[in-house]
N, C-alpha and C positions, 0 to 999 in steps of 0.2 A: 226824178230817177225812177225808172222801172223796177218795181219789187220782185223778187224770186219768188214770194209767194202768190200762189194761184187766188183769185179774188173770188169772194162770196157771191155766188149767183143771185140774181134778183128773185123775186117771186115767180115770175114767168118762165125763169130758167132752172127752177129747182128741181132736181131728178124725181123720177118716180120710185115707188117703193122697192122695184126689183133693183135699180142702180144702188139704193141705199144699202139694200141686203148685201149685193155684190162687194160693196165698198167695205161693209162691216167684216164680211168673211175674208177680205184679201190679207194676205200676209205681208204686202209691202209696206203698210203703215206701223210705224213703231208703237203704237197701241196695241195692234194686234199681235206684234211679236213679243211685247212685254206680256200680255195676257197667255199666250202660248207657253211662254217660258215659265209663268207663275203656275200654271195649271198642270205643266210637266212635273215642277218640283213638287208641287203638292200631291201629285199621284204618286210620284215616287216615295214620297215621306208616309202618304196614308198605306201604300202597299207593304213598305218596309216595316211599319207599325204592325200592321196585321199579320205579316208573317212571323215577326219576332213574338207576337201574343201566341199564335198558334205553336211556334216551336216550344215556347215556354211552358205552354198547356201540356204538350207532347212530353216533354221532360219532366215535369211534375208527375204526369200519370205513369211513367216508366220508374221514377224513384219512388212513387208509393207502392208500386206493384213489387220493386225489389224489396223495400222494407217489410212489407206485409209477408211476403213468401219466406224471408229470413227469419222474421219473428215466428212465424207457425211451425218452420222447420225446426228452429231452435227450442220452442216450446215442445214440440212432441219429442224431440232427441233427449232433452235433459229432464223429460217427466219420469217420475218414479216408476220403476218397473218396466221401462222401454228396454234397458240393456238385458235384465233378466229374461224378458220375453224371447230376446234375440238368442239366447243360449239354451232356450227350450226345445223340445224335440220338433215342434210344429210352430215356428214363429207366425207363419202366415195366419193360422186360426187365432191365435192370441192377438195380434196386433191388427188385424183387418177391421173389426168392430171400432176399436179405439181410433183408427186412422180416418175411418168414415166420419166419426163424431168430431174429431178435430178439425177436418176439413170444412164441415158444415159451419162449425163454429168460427173459424178462423176467416172465413169468406174467400177462401182460394179455390182453384179450379181442382187441385189433386193433392193429396200427400202419399207419399210411397215410402216405403221402408226396404231398404237394399242391403243385401250382404256386402261384405268389403271390397268383393270384386265386381259388384254393380248388379247382381241378380235381384230382381223384384222379389219380395215377400208379399208385399200388399201394393195395390193399385185400384183406383177407382174404374178401372176398366178391367175385368177378370181375364180377358184373354191376353193379357201383357203379363200377369204373374207367372213368374219364372224364366222371363226373358230378361236379357241383359239391358240395362239402358243404354242409350247412344251418348257420345259426347266423353269429353275428358273428365273423370272424378278422380284422377290421382291426387290432386290436393287435398280432398276430403277424406281419402283414404290414408294419407299422411297425417291427419289429425287438423287440418284447416277448414274452417267453414268459409263458403264464397257464396255470390250470386253471379249469375249471367243470363243473358239472353241467348236461349237455346234455340239453334235452328236445326230442324230434323225431324224424326218420327217418333211417336206418333203425332205430335203436334208442336207448332213454334210457340214457346213461352219463356215468361221470365221467370227463372228458376232459382231455388238456393238448395245447395246440397251442405248437409251438416254432419258431422261424424258423431256416432255413438259411442261414448266411452264408459268403460267399466269403472269398477274401483280402484284399478291400478293405471287408470288414465290410458288404457290401450282401447283402439278402435276396434269394436266388435259389431260395427254395422254403420249404416249411412240412412239419413232420412233426407228425403228430397221434397219440396213443396214449391208449387209455382202458379201463376196465373196465365192463361193462355193469350197471345198476343192479341187476338181478335176481340178479347174482353177488356184489355188494357185502355183501349182508345174510345170507350164507351162515354166516359166523361167529357173528352174531347169533341165528340160528336153531339153531344148535347150543348155545348157550349159554342160550337161554330156557327149557328144561325145569329146568335147574338154579338159575335166578333164581327162578322160579315155585316151585318146589319150597322154597327157603330162605324165601321170603317166607310161604308157607302155614305151615312150620313155626313160624316166629316168631311169626305170628299166633295159632297154637293154643296156643303156650307162654305168650304174654302175657295172652291170654284166661283159659287156666286160672289164672294167678297171680290175675287181678282178681277171678275167681271166688270164690277162697279168701278174698281179703280182704273181698269183699261178703259172704260167709256169716257172718265173724267179726264183721263190723259189724251183720248182722241180728241175731245173740245178743246183742249189747250193746245196741241199740236196742230190743228186743222186737218187732221188726217194724214199728215205728211210721214213718209218712212224716213229712216236712218240715212238712206242714200239721198234722198232729196234733201234733207236738212244739212247734210255734209257737204253736197254740191253748193247750196246756197251760202254757206259760210265759205266755202273756197272761193266762189264768184266774188263774194264781197271782199275778201282778203285780196285777190287778184287786182280786183279793180282800184282799190284803194291803195294798196302799197307796191304791188309788183310792177305795174305801169310806170313808163316813164313821163307821166303826164302829171300834172297837179290836178287834184279834184277837190271841189268845196261844194258843202250842201248848207244852204242858207235856209233858214225857216220864215215862215210867214211873217213873222215880227222883225225881221232884218238881223237875226243874232246868228252867228255862226255856230253850226250844228256839228260839222266834222270836216276835218282837213287831212287829207294824206301826207305821207313824209315829203313828196316832191313839191306839194303846194307849200307846206312850210318853208321849203329850202327856197323856192322861187320868190315868195312874197316877204321872206324873213319875219314871219309870225312869231310873235312872244309864245312862251311856254303856255301861258294861261289864256291863250286866244279862245279856248272853246267856250260858248255860251256868252260871249260878249258881243255887242253891237258891231256890225260890219263898220260903221262910221268912226269907231274908236280904235281901228286896227293900222292906221296910217298906210293905207294900200295905194295911196293915189288918188287924185279927184276923178280921173276917169274910170277907173276900175269901181272905185266906191260908188260912184254915181250909177254905174251899169248894174251892180249887185243890189243896190237899193231899189232900184225901179223895177228890177224883175222882166225886164226887155229880154226877149229872144234874139240872139245875135250867132253868126258863125264866122270863126275865124277873123275876128276883128282885133288888130294890134293895138297895145297900149304900151306905154313907157312905165316901168316900175323901176326906180332907183337906175341902174346902169343896164338893164335888161329890157329886150323886146319880147312882150308876151303875146301870143296870139290866143284869145280867148273865145270859148264856146258857151253858151248858156242856153238852159232849157227849163222850162216849169215843171215841177214834179206832179202837180194836181191831177193830170190826165191819166198818170201811171201808178201813183200810189195812193191817190186819194186824199193827200195833205198837200195843203198850200206852201209852197216853197219853190227854191230855185237850186239847180244843178250847175255848176260852172266848171269847165275843164281848162286848164292852162297849159300853153307848150311853149318852150324858150327857142325863140328863132334867133337869138343873137348871132349864132356861128354859122348861120346856114350860108352866107355868103362865102365865108372863109373855107367852109368844107366842101362847097361845090367844085372848087378847083381840083381838090384832092380826091374826090369820090371815085374817079374812074380807077386811079392808081391803087386806092385802097381795095376796090372791088377785085381788081387783077391778083393783088395780093392774096385776098381772102380765098379767091378760086385756087390759087395755087397750093395755098396750106390746106385746103380740103383735098386737093389731088394729092398732096404729099401723104395725107392721113390714110389716103386709100391705096397708094402705091408703094409706101414704105412699110417693110415688115409684113410682105405677103407670105414669107416662109421664115421659119425658125432657124436660118442660116446666116451666121454673122457675116461672111463674105457678100453674100448675096444681098443682104440688107444694106451693107455699106454702098454696093453698086447701085442699088435703087436710090439711095440718097443723092448720089452723084448725078445720075440719070435725070431726076425730078427737077433739079435746079438749072439744067442746060436744055436750052438757051434762055429761058424766058427771065432768069434772074441773073445768071453767070455765063461767061463764055467758056469758062473751065473750072470743073471741081475736082479736088483730089482729097482723099480721105485716108487718114494714118490711124491705125490702130495699135495699141500695146499688145506685144507677143502673148501674154496671160490671156487676155481678151480673146484673142484668135483661138486658144486652146480650150475656152469656156471657164478658165479659173479667174477667180477674184484678183484684179491688180492690186499689189500692196504698196506700190509706189511708181514713179516714172522710170521706165527701164527702156529696153529697146522697143522702138516703134517703127512699124513696118507699113509701108504703102499698101493698101487694101483695094482702092479703088480709082479709078481715073477716067473722066467723062469730059468731052469737049467737043466744039463745034469743028474741028479739024483733027486728024489722026496723028500729027507729028509736032506737038508742042514741046517745048524746052524743058520738059518736067521729068522728074525720076519715074520709071515705069513701075507698073504694079509688081510687088514682091520684093521691092528693095528696101533696106533699112534706112530709114529717115533719121538726119540728127536733130534732135530736139532741144539743143542747146545755141541754136542760132535764133536771132530776132527776126520777126516779131513773134515767132512761135513760141520761145521760151516765155516772153513777157505775157501772153494769153494764158500759157498754163499756170503760170504763178499767180496772177490776179483772178483766174477762173472766168473771166469775161472776154467778150469778142473785142478784137483789136482792129481797127480801121486804118490801112494805108492808102488814103485817097489818090495819091500821085506817086507811083514808086520810082521816077525818075528823079523826084525832088526829095525823096528820102534819104536820111543819112544813116539809117540803120538798117534797111532790109539789103540784103545781098553783101554785107561787110565780109562776111565770113567766107564767101565764094564769089569773088570778083568776075571770075570766068562766065558763072551761072547767071550773074546779075546781066552781064553784058549780053548773053544770047537771049534771055527773056526780054529785055528791053527792045533788042533788035527784033525779035519776033512780034512785037507789038503788044505785049503783055504790059498794062499801065496802072491797075489797081487792084487791091487786095483786101479781103476780109477774112481774118482766121478766127475761128470759134474752136474753144475745147468742146469735146463731147463728154458731157457729165450727166451721170445717172445716180441717184440715191447718194450726192456728195461725192462720188467716186469718179475720177478723170478716166475715161476709157480711150480718148484718143483726140485727134484734131480733125477739122473738116476747113478746107481753104477754097474760097470762092475767089476766081480771077476774071477781071475783065479785060479786053483788049481792043485794038483797032479803034472804030468810030462809037463803039458804046459809049454812054455818059458813065463818067468815074462814080464809085460808090460815095454814098453821103451817110450821115447820121441815121436817117430813117432806113436805109438799107441795112444797117448794122442790127437793129431791132429785128427786122424780118429776118436777117441771117441767123440771129439768135434763137427765135422761135422755131425755124426750121429744124435748126441742130439739134435743139432741145426733144423734138419730137423724134426725130430720128435715134438719139441718144437713147431713148426709153426703148425703141424697138430693137436697137444692138444689143442693150443690157437682157432684154427678154431672151433674145436668142442666144447670148452668152450664157444666161442661167439655164436654158434649155440644154445646151449643149453639155453643161456640167451635170445636170440632173440626168440626161440620156445616158451620159458614160458611167454615172453612179449606178443607175439602175441595171444598165448592162452588166456590170461588175456584179452587183447583188444577184442578178438573175442567174448568171453563169455559175455563181458559187453556190446556190441553192438547188442548181440541177445536178443529176449524178455525173460524175467524171468518168467512172469507168462502170462496166455492167458486172456484177458478180458471178462468179464461176458456179455453173450447176449443169446437171446432166438432163434435164428436161428438154430445154429448147435451145436451139441456135438462133440467137438473135443480133440484129443490127439496128442502128437508130439514126436519125437526122434530126438536127433541131436548128430553126432559123429565125431569128427576131425580126419584127416589123422594122422597116425603115422608118416609120413615123415615130416609133417610140416602143420601148420592151413591153410585153404584155404578161399574162399570166398563165401561158401554157407550161405543161410539165409532163413527165412521163417518169416510169420506175419499173423496173425488174427485181421482184423480191423472191427469193428462195424460200420454200416453206419446207416444214417436215414432210416425210414421206415421198421424197423426190418429186414434189410439187412445185410449182412456180406461179407467183402472181404477177400478173401484167396490170399496169394502171397508167392511164392518161387523161389528163383533166384541162380544163380550160377556165381561168377568171375572166369574166367580161372586163374590158377595159384596158388600159395602158398606164405607164407610169410606175413610180417607186411603189406606190401602194398597192398596185395590182401584182408587182413581183415580191413584195414582202407577204401579201396575202397566199400567193402560189406556195411560198416556202412554208409558211403555217399550214396549209393543207396537205402537202407532201410529207411533212413531219407526223402530221397526225395519222396519215394511212400508212405510213411505217411503223407507227406506234401501234395502230389498231390491228395491223396485219400481224405482228408479233402475238397477238392474241389468236390467231388463227380462227377468225371467224368467217362464217359465209359471206359470200360478195354483198348480198342483201343487207345482212345485220351491219356489215362494215358502212355501207352508204349510209344506212339510217344514224349511224353514230356521227358519221361526217356530216351529215344535215343538221343534227343538233348542235353539232360544234360551230357552225356557220350561222346559226340562229344566235348562239351565245356571242359571236364576234360582232352581229349587227346590234345586239341588246347591249353591248360595251360602248357603242359609238355614242358620244355626247351630243345632246340636242343641239340643232344648229351646225352640226359638223359641215365643213366645206365640201366641195365636190370630189377632192383628192381622198376624202375618208368617207366616200359614199359606201352604202350597205353593200356586203359581198353577194347578195342575191344575184344570180345571174352565172354561178359557178357551176360548171358541167363536170361529170367524171364518169369513166367506165372503168370496172374493176372485173377481172377475170382470173380465175385460178385453172391451171392446167395440170392433169395429173398423167405423170408419164407411165404409170402402172397400167391405168385403165384406158388412157387415151380420152378421157372426157374433160372437157372444158366448161365451166359454169361461168356465166356472164351476167353481171347486172349492171345498170347504167343510170345515171341521174341526168337526163335532158341531153346526153352526149350522143354524137353519131354512132350508129352500129360498125363494128369491125367489117372488114373485108375478109372472107376464107377463100383460099385458093387451095383446091384439092391437088393431089399428085400430078393430075392429067391437064392441069391448068384452067379448069372451069371455075370461075369466080362467081360468088354467091355473098349477097349482104343478107344476114339472117334478119327475119323479123323479131325486134326486142319490144317487149311490152312498153306502152307509153309511161314515160315517169318524168315529173318536174325536175328543174335544176335544183341544186343545193340552196338551202337557205329558204324555201318556201313552207315546209313544214306540213305535218298533219297527212301526208300522203305515203303510202307504203311503197316499198321498192321490191321488184319481182326478180326472180332468177330463171335464165334461160339454159339448159343444158345441152351440148352439143358433143358428139362422138367424132372425133378426129382422126383421120387414118395417118399412119406415120408419113411424115414428108409434107403435110399440109402446111400451108403458109397463113399464120393469123397476122393480119395488117390492121393496127391501130392508127388513129390519126385524129388530129382537131381540125376544126372547121375551116381554119386558114388555109390548108392544102386544096381543098375542094370547092370554096366559095370566096368569091371576092366582089368589088363593086363593077366589074365588066363580066362576070361569070356566075350563074346562079348555080344551085347546089346540085340540081339534076344533071346539067352540063358537065359539072365537076365529078361526079361519081361515075358518069360514063367515060369519061376520061380515066380515071383511076381504073375502070374495069379494063378499058384497052391495054393500060401499062402493065397491069398483073397478069393478064391473060397469056403468060407464056409458061409452058411447063420447066421445071428444073433448076431455074436460077438460085443460086444462093441469097440468104437475107441481104447481104452486101449488095449483090448485084440487083436486087429487087428495089433497094433504096434508090439507088443510082438511076434505075430506069422510072421510077416514079418522079423523083424529084426534075428529071430532064423533061418529063412530059408535062407535070403540072406546075411547076415553081414558076410564079409570075415574076415579070422584070421587075417591079417595086411593090413587094408584099405590104399589104395594108395591115396584116395581122400576123401574129406569130404562127409558126408552122411547126408541128411535132409529128414525128412518123417512127413507128416502131413495128418491125417485121420480125416475127418468131417463126422459125420451121421446126415442127413438132419431132419429138423422137419418142420411141417406146422402149420400155425397159425390156430386155431380153427375159423371156419366161424362164429360162434356165438361171437366171440371177434373182430369182423369187423362189420362196417356199412359204406355205402355208398350214397351219395344223388348225383343226377344230378341237378344243379341250373340254371334256365334262368337268362339271364343277365338284372335282374330287382331288384332294391332295396329292393322292398317291399317284396320279397322272403327271404330276411336275417332273420328277424325275425321267419318265419316258420321253415327255417332250423335249426335256433339255438335252438329252443324249441324242434325240434325232437331230435337233438343230445343231450340236457340235459336229456331227457327222457330216451334215449339210455344208457347214461352213469349212470343214476340213476338205470337203470336194472341190470348194471354191478357191482351194490354194492358200487359205488364210489359217493355217495351223495356229500362228502365234496369236490370233485373236479368237481361239476357241474358249480359252478358260475365262476371259473378260466377259466374253459373249454369254457364256453359260451362267456366269455369275450373275450378270444384269438380268437375264431371262428368268433366272430362278427367282429373284427377288420380286420382279414385277409380276410374274405368274402367280407367286404365292400371295401376294397381295390383293390380286384380282379374286382368286379363290376364297380368300377369307371376307374381302369387304366388298366385293362386287357381286354381280349377277349375271345369269347365264343371258344369251349365249357367250362364252370366251373363245377367244381366237388368238392364234400367235401368227405374226407373219415377218419375215426376214427379207429385207431388201438390200441388194449389193449395187452401190453406184460409187462416187467418190468417196463415200462412206459406207459403213455397214449399219443399217438402220434396224432395230429391234422394235417391234410394236406388239402391245398386248392389248387387246380390246374386250371390253365385257358391256353388258347391258346396264349398268348402273352410271347414274350421272353424278355420283360422287367422286370427288376428285382428291388426289393425295396432298398431303400436307408435310413438307420437309421440315424436320427438326433434329436437334442433337441430343441424344439420349444421355442419361446421366450414368455415373460409373455403375450404378447398382441396378439399372433398368434391364430387363431381359429382352426388350424389343426396342425397336425405334430406331433401329441402325441401317435398315435396308435400304431406304431412298437416299440416305447419306451416302453409303457405298455406292449407289448408281450414279449420283453425281459427282463423286469422285474419280469414277472410271469413264464416264460419257463426255464426249466433247460437247455435246448439248442434250438436253431433254426436257421434256414438257408433256403438257396434256392438250389434246384437242377434242372438241366435241362433236358427235355424229348424232344423225337422227335416231339411231338405236341404242345409244349410250354414250361412249367416251372411247379413247385410244390413249394410252401412255406409252410415248415413244422415247427411244434414246439413239443417239447417232455415236458410233464408236469409229476410232480411228483405225483403219486396216493395219494389221501388223502387230497389235498388241500395244502401241506406245499409248502411254497415258497423256491426256491433254494438259496443257501449262495451268488453263484457269477454265474449270467445268462453266457452262452457260446454262441457266434455267430459263427455257424460253417462256413457258406459262405455268404458273402454279396458283392455284385456287385455294382459298381457306375452306375450312378445314376439312378433315374426315378421317384419313387413315391413320 
């Protein structure tokens, strides 16, 4: 038997030194892979040890510097006379010589004596005397000694600050001592060559040992790689156990060395046959004589018991270098019996193969039933009918036998006397009821002689027999132990009647079709559930707002729902956020992921973030969702990476639109004259990639402009590239004046494909600008006396707007917000009033400190202002801008108080 191992070349075949070097450096051999792995592990261990030593030495150096600095500072601070010198008229003259001596004696770089507020009395650098030290020394001024690594002027240093106490334990001054950072690492620099040299020696020694081990392993494995060794084992296992021929290996001494399972079965070998002489195995005289002689034969037939065996033998010496014999045995007993049925079996196998290809091409239950009927006619049956339970047709799990409906009918003629498709079929008639109860196929070879078939319907029996139908096999359609329906095979005319062999084939064909029907049923159910889930997660009605006139369209894909979504979110200050997104993929998981992302966008938008910051938060969320997936998750729970999103904020006061996107197509902007542009947005990756910033684009939109947001399913499919789709979208939008609703109709009419392969989301918003007469703005100086003036002017303006009933509440809210901005904010302070559906009061200042709502105690003099604002305002909150923050409150026009105030965004703490 040929060996899978390459033979060792002779002296004349030995490779030269170049080939030996190439073989040694090849990573295909197991020995080289082991050596590289060992070398990598050794290198990592040595590097880790060296790094750990360096870090420990660095830590020790800094720790020693901290201790020395603290000891020097405490010694000088607690020395007799230090406190008295600090109370003298000229502390610097008294303490400077002592500080210089203490510095030299303690081995530190500086010792300085400070006043309580940090002004230097002494310092090694005279130009610093009289200047205040940098850094926070409030802890020492409060009586606490501490050490720190100081970064600043004049030097970065490890320093200690110790208070000087007088006899009454009061702090009268401070002493600071320290060592410059540049001097801390001197010890580490001296140790570094020794550490690196030791690490290099350890690496060389360990690598040399690994090389010796690898060399010995190479000799033992003959330079074979893991793939070659695995392939040799697989070949050995396949030859000896997977083939349907018996294999024997006989040694040169006539003993049995190896026999596979088939050889043991054919020759009835005893369990202890290995290593026994062939003459003791009772193989029969002919086979025994052949195996002992070592003669080479091909397909020689021998009788062994009641079997006829075709035997082939080959000597092993020319292939493996070892004297012996390999024999293969093949059972030929049933060849003649099988030859007569081979053609029928071949035809049946071909039909089963075609059934596997033709049945289940779609995930439609009725279509799959028709495919089953079509594939069996006329090569197996003349007529085929398929009946399915009503729950199966709806995609539900059948709970038992109920109404069964004919779903498919196929035959060699168009007018058989059988119930048409769509009719309810009785299941309490024989032989159908018998087949359903037993769960097995039932054969009626001769319907004319049957005493049970047709007894419930004599007229139908008579018509079928007169038509020529004469044989029937009825088979239950079952999948996962659940009955889905029945399939009936009929033969008529001169076609041979069904027999027992046909029954087995009919069951096999029905079993394959039942799996496809069940898959289609489950898909129908999951599709309906996914559509229901998706529609429940999408917005039902758009919120009322003043900034935009909005219309939308949403169309799920025919093949399965996906993860497209959109939203319109009112924001404070008469602004509106528009969002559209797309989760790649289809099915329940895509719809659920879409719901999570939409909810996250709603939550993040309540924080009133800029679009780029919101997308960054959403990107982190997608990364966390992917990280939560368990290892080995199936394809339905694939990572979310591939989700795209576009987020835009439109301000109806300024007419400015700020846009940021994460891998999503840019929106279309149609000006009032009908000119369509697709703004160039900065490139950005989809959500879930991580590590990439998102940029914003600001656009100034004229009143009446249309902002069109969409997902890629609108402009791209398998028959149309995105450039062609964008051109069609441009043509559909290039008409001045239509409303957003008319725009949606025009776009969907022009671009909607016949069979959408992906979800389509379309959002059209026409811009509005707030009338300048309904806005008011004041620049307020940082002076509390200006509050009353601004309050009065704001009250007059609100009265001019016809909201006299709202003046008192608006003045109260404005007064509280403006007073807080004066006390705790920074310039510039501005007040703005906006009148839309609500009256918006905004107070902005240059500080980023945000308010904190609290309940004041009965004895507190303050703390009730924001609480009053929260009670009178319908909503209030904080949003941050580039120059500070804006505190806003929305009031119900007419002076009505809200039922339940809402705080949109409150940050910890401050006011």
